[in-house]
MARBA-3410 file (N, C-alpha, C, O; in Angstrom, 1 decimal):
71
-148.8,28.6,-20.5,-147.4,29.1,-20.1,-146.2,28.2,-20.6,-145.0,28.2,-20.2 ~ -146.9,27.0,-21.8,-145.6,26.2,-22.2,-145.2,27.1,-23.6,-144.5,26.4,-24.3 ~ -145.5,28.1,-24.0,-145.2,28.9,-25.2,-144.2,30.0,-24.3,-144.8,30.8,-23.6 ~ -143.1,30.1,-24.4,-142.4,31.1,-24.1,-141.2,31.2,-25.1,-140.1,30.6,-24.9 ~ -141.3,32.0,-26.2,-140.6,32.0,-27.2,-139.2,32.4,-26.8,-138.3,31.7,-27.3
-138.9,33.6,-26.0,-137.8,34.1,-25.6,-137.2,33.6,-24.0,-136.2,34.2,-23.6 ~ -137.7,32.9,-23.4,-137.2,32.5,-22.4,-135.9,32.5,-22.1,-135.1,33.4,-22.4 ~ -135.5,31.3,-21.2,-134.1,31.0,-20.9,-133.5,29.6,-21.5,-134.1,29.2,-22.6 ~ -132.6,28.8,-21.1,-132.1,27.8,-21.4,-131.4,27.9,-22.8,-130.9,28.9,-23.3 ~ -131.4,26.6,-23.5,-130.5,26.8,-24.9,-131.3,27.5,-25.9,-130.7,28.1,-26.8
-132.5,27.6,-26.0,-133.1,28.5,-27.0,-133.8,29.6,-26.5,-135.1,29.7,-26.7 ~ -133.0,30.6,-26.0,-133.0,32.1,-25.3,-132.6,32.6,-26.7,-131.9,32.0,-27.5 ~ -133.5,34.1,-26.8,-133.3,34.9,-27.6,-132.2,35.4,-28.2,-131.4,36.2,-27.7 ~ -132.1,34.8,-29.5,-130.8,34.8,-30.3,-130.0,36.4,-30.2,-128.8,36.6,-30.2 ~ -130.7,37.3,-30.2,-130.4,38.6,-30.4,-129.9,39.3,-29.3,-129.0,40.1,-29.4
-130.5,38.8,-27.9,-129.9,38.8,-26.3,-128.8,38.3,-26.4,-128.0,38.8,-25.7 ~ -128.4,37.5,-27.0,-127.0,36.4,-26.8,-125.6,37.1,-27.9,-124.4,37.2,-27.7 ~ -126.4,37.6,-28.9,-125.5,38.0,-29.9,-124.9,39.8,-29.3,-123.8,40.2,-29.4 ~ -126.1,40.5,-28.7,-125.8,41.4,-28.2,-124.9,41.5,-27.1,-124.1,42.5,-27.0 ~ -124.8,40.5,-26.4,-123.9,40.5,-25.2,-122.6,40.0,-25.8,-121.6,40.2,-25.1
-122.5,39.4,-26.8,-121.1,38.8,-27.7,-120.4,40.4,-27.9,-119.4,40.9,-27.4 ~ -121.1,40.7,-28.5,-120.7,42.2,-29.3,-120.1,42.9,-28.2,-118.9,43.3,-28.3 ~ -121.0,43.2,-27.0,-120.4,44.3,-25.9,-119.2,43.6,-25.6,-118.2,44.4,-25.5 ~ -118.9,42.3,-25.3,-117.4,41.9,-25.0,-116.5,42.3,-25.8,-115.5,43.0,-25.5 ~ -116.7,41.8,-27.0,-115.9,42.3,-28.2,-115.5,43.6,-28.3,-114.3,43.9,-28.7
-116.3,44.5,-28.1,-116.0,45.8,-28.6,-115.3,46.3,-27.2,-114.3,46.9,-27.3 ~ -115.9,45.9,-25.7,-115.0,46.6,-25.0,-113.8,45.9,-24.7,-113.0,46.5,-23.9 ~ -113.4,44.7,-25.3,-112.0,44.3,-25.3,-111.0,45.0,-26.4,-109.8,45.0,-26.2 ~ -111.6,45.3,-27.5,-110.9,46.2,-28.6,-111.0,47.7,-28.0,-110.1,48.5,-28.4 ~ -111.6,48.1,-27.3,-111.4,49.2,-26.5,-110.4,49.4,-25.8,-109.4,50.1,-26.1
-110.4,48.6,-24.6,-109.3,48.5,-24.1,-108.0,48.2,-24.6,-107.0,48.4,-23.8 ~ -107.7,47.9,-25.5,-106.7,47.2,-26.4,-106.5,48.6,-27.0,-105.6,49.1,-26.3 ~ -106.7,49.3,-27.7,-106.8,50.8,-28.4,-106.8,51.8,-27.4,-106.1,52.8,-27.8 ~ -107.1,51.8,-26.5,-107.3,53.7,-25.7,-107.1,53.0,-24.5,-107.5,51.9,-24.1 ~ -106.2,54.1,-23.9,-105.8,54.4,-22.3,-106.9,55.0,-21.3,-107.3,56.1,-21.6
-107.4,54.4,-20.4,-108.9,55.2,-19.5,-108.0,55.5,-18.4,-107.3,54.6,-18.0 ~ -108.1,56.8,-17.8,-107.9,57.6,-16.4,-109.1,58.1,-15.9,-110.2,58.2,-16.6 ~ -109.0,58.3,-14.7,-110.1,59.2,-14.0,-109.5,60.7,-14.1,-108.3,61.1,-13.8 ~ -110.6,61.5,-14.5,-110.3,62.9,-14.6,-109.5,63.2,-13.2,-108.4,63.6,-13.2 ~ -110.4,63.0,-12.2,-110.0,63.3,-10.6,-108.8,62.2,-10.1,-109.1,61.6,-9.0
-107.7,62.0,-10.7,-106.9,61.1,-10.5,-107.0,60.6,-8.8,-107.4,59.4,-8.6 ~ -106.6,61.7,-7.6,-106.4,61.5,-6.4,-107.7,61.6,-5.8,-107.8,61.7,-4.6 ~ -108.7,61.5,-6.5,-110.0,61.5,-5.7,-110.7,59.9,-5.3,-111.3,59.6,-4.3 ~ -110.4,59.1,-6.5,-110.3,57.5,-6.9,-109.1,56.5,-6.6,-108.0,56.7,-7.1 ~ -109.5,55.7,-6.0,-108.2,54.7,-5.8,-109.1,53.2,-5.6,-110.3,53.1,-5.3
-108.5,52.4,-5.8,-108.9,50.9,-5.6,-109.9,50.6,-4.6,-110.7,49.7,-4.7 ~ -109.7,51.4,-3.7,-110.4,51.3,-2.1,-111.6,51.9,-1.8,-112.4,51.5,-0.9 ~ -111.8,53.2,-2.6,-112.7,53.8,-2.7,-113.7,54.6,-3.7,-114.2,55.7,-3.7 ~ -113.7,53.5,-4.7,-114.8,53.4,-6.0,-116.0,53.3,-5.7,-116.3,52.4,-4.9 ~ -116.9,54.3,-6.2,-118.3,54.0,-5.6,-119.2,53.1,-6.0,-119.8,53.3,-7.0
-119.5,52.2,-5.4,-120.4,50.9,-5.5,-121.7,51.3,-6.0,-122.3,52.2,-5.5 ~ -122.0,50.4,-6.9,-123.5,50.1,-7.5,-124.3,49.1,-6.9,-123.9,47.9,-7.1 ~ -125.2,49.4,-6.2,-125.8,48.3,-5.8,-127.4,48.1,-6.5,-128.1,48.8,-7.2 ~ -127.7,46.8,-5.8,-128.9,46.3,-6.8,-129.9,47.1,-6.3,-130.1,47.4,-5.1 ~ -130.8,47.6,-7.4,-132.0,48.4,-7.3,-131.6,49.7,-7.4,-132.3,50.6,-7.1
-130.5,49.9,-7.7,-130.2,51.6,-7.6,-130.6,52.2,-9.2,-130.3,51.7,-10.3 ~ -131.3,53.3,-8.8,-131.6,54.0,-10.0,-130.6,55.0,-10.4,-130.5,55.2,-11.6 ~ -130.0,55.6,-9.6,-128.9,56.4,-10.0,-127.7,56.1,-10.0,-127.3,55.6,-8.9 ~ -126.7,56.2,-11.1,-125.5,55.5,-11.1,-124.3,56.9,-10.9,-124.3,57.9,-11.6 ~ -123.7,56.5,-10.1,-122.4,57.6,-10.1,-121.7,58.1,-11.1,-121.1,57.1,-11.6
-121.4,59.4,-11.9,-120.6,59.5,-12.8,-119.4,59.4,-12.6,-119.0,60.0,-11.6 ~ -118.8,59.0,-13.2,-117.3,58.7,-13.2,-116.4,59.5,-14.5,-116.0,59.0,-15.5 ~ -116.2,60.7,-14.3,-115.4,61.5,-15.4,-114.2,60.7,-15.9,-113.6,60.0,-15.1 ~ -113.9,60.6,-16.8,-112.7,59.9,-17.7,-111.9,60.4,-18.5,-112.3,61.1,-19.4 ~ -110.8,60.2,-18.4,-109.8,60.9,-19.8,-109.5,59.5,-20.8,-108.9,58.5,-20.5
-110.0,59.8,-22.0,-109.5,58.7,-23.1,-108.7,59.1,-23.7,-108.7,60.3,-24.0 ~ -107.9,58.2,-24.2,-106.6,58.7,-24.8,-106.2,57.7,-25.8,-106.0,56.6,-25.4 ~ -105.9,57.8,-27.2,-105.5,56.5,-28.0,-103.9,56.2,-27.9,-103.0,57.0,-28.0 ~ -103.9,55.1,-27.9,-102.7,54.3,-27.4,-101.8,54.8,-28.7,-102.3,55.3,-29.7 ~ -100.7,54.8,-28.7,-99.5,54.8,-29.7,-99.5,53.6,-30.4,-99.5,52.5,-29.9
-99.5,53.7,-31.4,-99.3,52.3,-32.4,-97.9,51.4,-32.0,-97.7,50.4,-32.6
END
């Protein structure tokens, strides 16, 4: 058990760390360039969004309308 090449700590798999960094950059770029709205606007608000629980195998679908922001 002493050889764990993709374990944790400082020497964790570089691909995993790189993928997480790219995901953060892409999400922030999309939030900057697009507007997101729920398709059924009056069905969801801050107090009744579906919760995602640990171990859940089915995630609720949240239909969204994505529009490009004006430059």
